C-alpha positions in Angstrom: -35.9 14.3 146.6 -38.9 16.7 145.4 -39.6 14.1 142.4 -40.5 11.6 145.3 -42.2 14.4 147.9 -44.5 14.8 144.5 -45.3 11.3 144.2 -46.5 10.6 147.9 -48.8 13.9 147.5 -50.0 12.5 144.3 -50.6 9.2 146.2 -51.9 11.1 149.1 -54.5 13.0 147.7 -55.8 10.0 145.6 -56.5 7.8 149.0 -58.2 11.1 150.2 -60.5 11.0 147.0 -60.9 7.3 147.3 -62.1 7.7 150.5 -64.2 10.4 150.0 -65.6 8.7 147.1 -66.3 5.2 149.7 -70.0 5.7 149.8 -73.1 4.0 149.1 -75.7 5.1 146.4 -78.6 2.5 147.1 -78.8 3.2 151.1 -77.7 6.4 153.0 -78.1 4.6 156.3 -74.8 2.5 156.2 -71.0 3.5 157.4 -68.4 2.8 154.7 -64.5 2.7 155.3 -61.6 1.5 152.9 -60.4 -1.6 153.7 -56.7 -2.9 154.0 -56.6 -3.6 150.0 -58.4 -0.3 149.3 -62.1 -1.8 148.2 -64.7 0.6 150.1 -66.9 -2.1 152.1 -70.2 -0.2 153.4 -71.7 -1.8 156.7 -75.4 -1.2 157.7 -75.7 1.7 160.9 -75.7 -0.7 163.9 -75.3 -3.5 162.9 -72.7 -5.6 161.2 -74.8 -6.3 158.1 -72.5 -5.5 155.2 -74.5 -3.7 152.3 -74.4 -4.8 148.5 -74.7 -1.1 147.3 -75.4 -2.3 143.6 -78.9 -3.0 144.6 -81.7 -2.3 147.1 -81.0 -3.1 150.6 -84.4 -5.3 151.9 -86.8 -3.6 153.8 -86.1 -5.7 156.9 -82.7 -5.1 156.9 -83.6 -1.2 156.8 -86.4 -1.1 159.1 -82.8 -2.6 161.7 -81.5 0.9 160.9 -84.5 2.7 161.5 -84.7 1.5 164.9 -80.7 2.5 165.3 -80.7 6.2 166.5 -78.3 8.8 165.5 -78.0 10.0 168.8 -78.9 8.3 172.1 -82.5 9.8 173.0 -83.2 10.7 177.1 -86.3 9.1 178.1 -88.4 10.5 180.5 -88.7 8.8 183.8 -91.5 6.3 183.9 -91.7 7.1 180.1 -93.5 4.9 177.5 -93.5 4.7 173.7 -97.2 3.5 171.5 -95.2 1.2 169.3 -98.0 -0.8 168.3 -96.9 -1.7 164.0 -93.3 0.0 164.6 -91.0 -3.3 165.5 -87.3 -4.2 165.4 -87.4 -6.7 163.2 -86.0 -10.2 163.4 -84.2 -11.1 159.7 -83.4 -14.4 158.2 -79.4 -14.3 156.8 -80.5 -13.6 153.5 -82.2 -10.4 154.4 -85.4 -11.6 154.5 -88.1 -11.0 157.5 -88.3 -14.2 160.0 -92.0 -15.1 160.0 -92.5 -14.7 163.6 -91.9 -11.4 164.7 -92.0 -9.8 168.6 -91.5 -6.9 170.2 -89.0 -8.0 172.7 -91.4 -9.7 175.1 -93.5 -12.8 175.0 -95.8 -11.0 172.1 -95.3 -12.3 169.2 -97.2 -11.9 164.9 -96.8 -13.4 162.3 -96.0 -11.3 159.3 -95.6 -12.0 155.5 -92.6 -11.1 153.0 -93.1 -7.8 153.4 -93.0 -7.2 157.4 -96.5 -6.5 157.9 -98.4 -8.6 160.4 -100.9 -10.6 159.0 -101.9 -12.6 162.1 -103.9 -11.8 165.6 -100.6 -11.6 168.3 -100.3 -13.6 170.7 -98.2 -15.3 173.5 -94.6 -16.2 171.8 -94.9 -20.3 172.7 -98.6 -20.9 171.4 -98.4 -18.6 168.6 -97.3 -21.1 165.1 -95.7 -19.5 162.0 -94.5 -22.3 159.7 -93.7 -20.5 157.0 -93.1 -16.9 155.7 -96.2 -16.3 153.1 -95.1 -14.2 150.3 -96.6 -11.1 149.4 -97.6 -11.3 145.3 -98.9 -8.2 144.6 -99.4 -5.3 145.7 -100.7 -2.0 145.2 -99.9 1.2 145.1 -102.6 4.3 145.3 -101.1 8.1 145.0 -103.3 11.5 145.0 -101.6 14.4 143.1 -102.0 18.3 144.1 -104.9 20.0 142.1 -103.9 21.3 139.1 -106.1 23.3 136.4 -105.9 20.6 134.1 -105.2 16.6 134.3 -101.9 15.3 132.9 -102.1 12.9 130.0 -102.3 9.3 131.0 -100.1 7.7 128.9 -97.2 10.5 130.4 -98.1 9.7 133.4 -97.8 6.0 132.9 -94.6 6.5 131.3 -93.0 8.4 133.8 -93.7 5.9 136.3 -92.5 3.1 134.2 -89.6 4.9 133.9 -89.2 5.7 137.5 -89.8 2.3 138.8 -87.7 0.3 136.6 -84.7 2.6 136.2 -84.3 3.9 140.0 -85.0 0.9 141.6 -84.3 -1.6 139.0 -87.4 -3.6 138.7 -87.9 -5.8 136.1 -90.6 -4.2 133.4 -92.7 -8.0 133.9 -93.4 -6.9 137.6 -95.3 -3.9 136.7 -98.4 -5.1 135.5 -100.4 -1.8 134.4 -100.2 1.8 135.5 -103.9 3.6 135.7 -104.4 7.6 135.9 -107.7 8.8 137.1 -107.5 12.7 137.8 -106.0 13.0 140.4 -105.9 9.2 141.5 -102.6 7.0 140.1 -102.8 3.4 140.8 -99.8 1.2 140.0 -99.9 -2.3 140.1 -97.0 -4.7 140.9 -97.3 -8.0 141.3 -94.4 -10.9 141.3 -94.3 -14.5 141.9 -92.5 -16.8 143.8 -92.0 -18.8 140.7 -91.4 -15.8 138.4 -88.5 -14.0 140.9 -84.5 -15.1 140.0 -82.3 -14.1 142.4 -80.9 -11.1 141.1 -84.6 -9.6 141.1 -85.7 -7.0 143.7 -88.6 -7.8 145.3 -91.4 -5.6 144.7 -91.7 -5.2 149.2 -88.7 -3.4 148.8 -89.4 -1.1 145.7 -92.7 -0.1 147.4 -90.7 0.8 150.3 -88.0 2.5 148.4 -90.6 4.5 146.8 -92.7 5.4 149.7 -89.5 6.8 151.6 -89.0 8.7 148.3 -92.3 9.9 148.2 -92.3 11.1 152.1 -88.9 13.1 151.3 -87.2 10.7 153.0 -85.0 9.1 150.6 -83.0 6.4 151.2 -80.3 6.7 148.2 -77.1 9.2 149.2 -78.2 12.5 149.2 -76.6 13.0 146.1 -79.0 10.8 144.0 -82.0 12.9 144.2 -85.6 12.2 143.5 -88.2 14.2 142.0 -91.4 12.9 139.6 -92.5 15.2 137.1 -94.1 14.5 133.9 -94.4 16.2 130.3 -92.1 18.4 132.3 -94.7 19.4 135.0 -93.7 18.3 138.6 -95.9 15.8 140.2 -96.9 16.8 143.6 -97.9 13.4 145.7 -100.0 15.1 148.5 -101.5 11.3 149.5 -100.2 7.9 149.2 -101.5 4.1 150.4 -100.0 0.7 149.6 -102.2 -2.4 149.8 -100.6 -6.0 150.0 -101.7 -9.2 149.0 -100.3 -12.5 149.8 -100.6 -15.8 147.9 -102.4 -17.0 151.2 -105.5 -15.0 153.1 -104.5 -13.3 156.5 -105.7 -15.4 159.4 -107.4 -12.1 161.1 -109.9 -13.1 163.6 -113.0 -11.4 163.9 -112.4 -9.5 167.4 -109.4 -8.1 166.2 -111.6 -6.1 163.4 -112.2 -2.2 164.4 -115.7 -1.3 164.9 -115.5 0.0 161.5 -114.7 -3.3 159.5 -117.1 -5.2 161.4 -119.5 -3.0 160.6 -119.1 -3.2 156.9 -118.9 -7.0 157.3 -122.2 -6.8 158.8 -124.1 -4.7 156.6 -122.6 -7.1 154.0 -124.4 -9.8 155.6 -127.0 -8.1 156.1 -127.4 -7.4 152.8 -126.9 -10.8 151.5 -129.7 -12.5 153.9 -131.9 -9.5 152.4 -131.6 -10.5 148.6 -131.5 -14.0 149.5 -135.1 -13.7 151.5 -136.2 -11.5 149.1 -135.6 -14.1 146.1 -137.7 -16.3 148.1 -140.8 -14.8 148.5 -140.2 -13.9 144.8 -140.2 -17.6 143.6 -142.5 -18.5 145.7 -145.1 -16.3 144.5 -144.2 -16.8 141.4 -144.6 -20.8 141.8 -148.3 -20.2 143.8 -148.8 -17.5 140.0 -148.3 -20.7 138.5 -150.1 -23.3 140.6 -153.6 -20.9 140.6 -152.8 -20.6 136.4 -152.8 -24.1 135.7 -155.0 -25.2 138.3 -157.3 -22.7 136.5 -156.7 -24.2 133.0 -157.2 -27.5 134.1 -161.0 -26.8 135.5 -161.8 -24.8 132.2 -160.7 -28.3 130.1 -162.6 -30.2 132.6 -165.6 -28.1 131.8 -165.2 -28.0 128.3 -164.8 -31.8 128.4 -168.4 -32.1 130.3 -170.0 -30.4 127.9 
């Protein structure tokens, strides 16, 4: 009798231990539980999507979990939020962004594979997003806090390469280069559609996970803490910018550009116009000078013949 009770107790402890170990290492925004066969199954918060915890979760699905609050929020009467740029994305069955995204109304826009808007906003029925344009090039710019001495260039590149390859599982072929010029760090990721295998993580997902890590809002489970160090010293990032380059140029109209961007465009156009004008005037003066010299020489030759 005692032996049976001992076996039952061992099985119960094993079950409790298995339930505690049932977590998603690559995504803490999940609810996990053992199914009837004892397999740990994790679903994304606010949806029925089953997470693949052996790799990164797609950016589209992560954004959906971010739009699902952990607790209901009290909304004041007649209150509203400025949600331009923040939206509940529409994801394909693969977890990728759908080409057309909307904000719950008739206002829609086209996005790239990183979920970044690449067109003007328009009416749902009039806007045509025929394809999901791939983001194949991502530039990440970091600025670390001031130090008495800069880091060694090679150590910075090696530390970040190691982190990107091991923490985010990005193949080294997709890390084009990492440059360091105190206090700025540039990370250049490139991944064409023809290069990417089904088993490869997407550079857009890597950039999103990395951004969350740097901003101390890690997506990984709490037991997978994040820290950056170079040569045994902490790398404290204080600024971060991410630039997305698509296989096709974006389709924004001039009216949607900010005054600052318009001013830059106008300045460049004026500079080109002035440069071309100066070149034409200079060229005409040179041609005129050559003609005068030629006429003068012809006159001297004729006088010499007359003599």
